[in-house]
C-alpha positions in Angstrom: 45.5 -4.5 104.4 43.0 -2.6 101.5 44.1 -3.3 98.2 43.7 -0.3 95.8 40.6 -0.8 93.5 39.5 0.7 90.3 35.7 0.9 89.8 34.2 1.2 86.6 30.3 1.8 86.1 29.0 2.4 82.5 25.6 2.8 81.3 25.2 1.9 77.5 24.1 4.0 74.5 20.9 3.7 72.8 19.2 4.5 69.7 15.8 5.1 68.4 14.6 3.7 65.1 11.3 4.9 63.9 9.8 3.5 60.0 7.3 4.7 58.0 6.0 2.1 55.3 6.3 2.9 51.7 3.1 2.5 49.4 2.5 2.0 45.9 -0.8 2.6 44.1 -1.2 2.0 40.5 -4.3 2.8 38.6 -5.1 1.5 35.1 -7.8 3.7 33.1 -9.6 1.9 30.6 -8.3 1.7 27.1 -10.6 3.8 24.9 -12.1 1.4 22.1 -12.9 2.6 18.7 -13.7 -0.4 16.1 -16.0 -0.2 13.2 -16.6 -3.0 10.7 -17.7 -1.9 7.4 -20.4 -4.2 5.6 -18.9 -6.3 3.3 -19.7 -5.0 -0.6 -21.9 -7.8 -2.2 -23.1 -8.0 -5.8 -25.6 -10.6 -7.0 -26.2 -10.8 -10.8 -29.3 -13.4 -11.9 -30.0 -14.2 -15.2 -33.7 -15.8 -15.5 -34.1 -19.7 -16.4 -35.6 -20.2 -20.0 -37.7 -22.8 -20.7 -38.8 -23.5 -24.5 -41.6 -25.8 -25.5 -42.1 -27.0 -29.5 -45.4 -28.3 -30.0 -45.0 -27.7 -34.0 -44.5 -31.5 -34.7 -47.3 -32.5 -32.4 -49.8 -30.0 -34.2 -48.4 -31.2 -37.4 -49.2 -35.2 -36.3 -52.8 -34.2 -35.9 -52.6 -32.3 -39.4 -53.1 -29.0 -38.1 -50.2 -27.1 -39.6 -49.2 -23.5 -41.0 -49.9 -22.5 -44.6 -46.3 -22.4 -44.8 -45.8 -26.1 -43.7 -48.9 -27.6 -45.2 -47.5 -26.1 -48.6 -44.0 -27.2 -48.1 -45.2 -30.6 -47.0 -47.5 -30.8 -50.0 -44.8 -30.0 -52.1 -42.2 -32.4 -50.8 -44.9 -34.8 -50.9 -46.0 -34.0 -54.8 -42.6 -34.0 -55.5 -42.0 -37.6 -54.3 -44.7 -38.9 -56.1 -43.5 -37.6 -58.9 -40.3 -39.1 -58.3 -41.2 -42.9 -57.6 -43.9 -42.3 -60.9 -41.4 -41.7 -62.9 -39.0 -44.4 -61.4 -42.1 -46.9 -62.0 -42.8 -45.8 -65.5 -38.7 -46.4 -66.4 -39.1 -49.8 -64.8 -41.9 -50.8 -66.9 -40.3 -49.2 -69.9 -37.4 -51.2 -69.0 -39.5 -54.5 -68.6 -41.2 -53.8 -72.3 -38.1 -53.4 -73.8 -37.0 -56.8 -72.9 -40.5 -58.5 -73.8 -38.4 -60.6 -76.3 -36.9 -62.4 -73.7 -40.0 -63.7 -72.3 -41.1 -64.0 -68.5 -44.9 -62.3 -68.9 -43.7 -58.7 -68.4 -47.3 -57.0 -69.2 -49.3 -59.7 -67.2 -46.7 -59.1 -64.2 -47.1 -55.2 -64.5 -51.0 -55.5 -64.5 -50.8 -57.2 -61.5 -48.6 -55.3 -59.7 -50.3 -52.3 -60.8 -54.1 -53.6 -59.7 -52.9 -54.6 -56.5 -53.3 -52.1 -53.0 -49.9 -51.4 -51.5 -48.7 -53.3 -48.4 -48.0 -51.0 -45.6 -45.7 -52.0 -42.7 -47.4 -49.2 -40.6 -49.3 -51.0 -37.3 -50.2 -48.9 -34.7 -49.2 -45.5 -33.8 -49.9 -42.5 -31.6 -51.4 -39.2 -32.1 -49.1 -37.3 -31.7 -46.1 -39.5 -31.7 -43.9 -40.1 -28.8 -41.1 -37.6 -28.8 -43.2 -35.1 -30.9 -43.3 -32.4 -28.0 -39.6 -30.6 -28.0 -38.7 -29.3 -24.4 -35.3 -27.3 -23.7 -34.4 -25.7 -20.8 -31.6 -23.2 -19.9 -31.0 -23.1 -16.1 -30.7 -19.7 -14.6 -27.4 -18.6 -13.4 -26.3 -16.6 -10.5 -23.0 -14.7 -10.0 -21.8 -13.5 -6.8 -19.0 -11.0 -6.3 -18.6 -10.4 -2.3 -15.9 -8.1 -1.4 -15.2 -8.0 2.5 -14.2 -4.7 4.2 -11.2 -4.3 6.7 -11.9 -3.5 10.0 -11.1 0.3 11.1 -9.3 0.0 14.6 -8.7 3.5 16.6 -8.3 1.9 19.8 -6.2 4.2 22.0 -4.4 2.6 24.9 -3.9 4.5 28.5 -0.8 4.5 30.3 -0.9 3.2 34.2 -0.8 5.9 36.9 1.6 5.0 39.4 1.9 7.0 43.0 4.9 5.9 44.8 5.7 6.8 48.5 8.8 5.8 49.6 9.2 4.4 52.9 11.0 6.4 55.6 13.8 5.3 58.3 14.6 8.0 61.0 17.2 6.9 63.7 18.4 9.2 66.4 20.3 8.6 69.4 18.3 8.3 72.5 20.6 8.0 75.2 24.8 8.3 75.7 26.4 6.1 76.8 28.5 6.7 80.1 31.5 5.6 81.9 32.1 6.7 85.5 35.7 5.5 87.2 36.3 5.9 90.8 39.6 5.2 92.4 39.9 3.9 96.1 43.3 3.6 97.6 44.8 5.1 94.5 46.7 8.6 94.2 47.3 10.2 90.6 50.8 11.5 90.8 52.1 12.9 87.4 51.7 10.2 85.1 52.0 7.6 87.3 49.7 6.2 90.5 50.8 5.8 94.0 49.2 3.2 96.4 48.3 4.0 99.9 49.3 1.8 102.4 
C-alpha cells in the first residue's frame, strides 16, 4: 500500500552586508601668540651725603684764630678782668671799712695780693679732645617703581574636524524558495483525493 506523500524542499534566503568604517580626523592649529611685557618705569632720586668738619676750636686751642675771634676773646677776657678787679677792690674796701673790728685787714690783703695764684690745671692736650666737630648727614635714596601690565593679544585657533560617517550596505543575495511536491494525492476542487 502506498501512502500519500507531500514533499517539501526549501532553500533559505541570504543577505549580503558590506560595511565601510567611518573615520574622524582632528587637526589643532597652534595659537597665534602675541605677548608683550613693557619695561617697568623706574625713578631713582639720590641726594649726596654731607660731611662737615669744624676745626675752629682746635685751631683756637693752638692760638691760631681769626682777627674777629681774637678781638672777641680779648674783649671777653678784658671784661672778665675788669669785673674781677672791681670785685676785688670792693672786697678790699669792705674789709678796710671794718678795720675797727680788728683782724689785721691790711696785712691779710698784702699777703693775698703778693702771692702767686694757684691754678687747678695739671696737664692738658693741645688741641683738646673733642675740639674737632664732625657732623655727617647721610645720603638718601628715593625709589619709585611702577610695573607695567602685560599686553596679551594671543588668538586661539579652532580645531579642524573632518568626519566621514561609516556606511552599511545591505542587499538580498539569494531569494528563499519552497518547492511542494505531492505523490499519491490529487487536487480536486478545494480538497485532495487519495489514490489507492
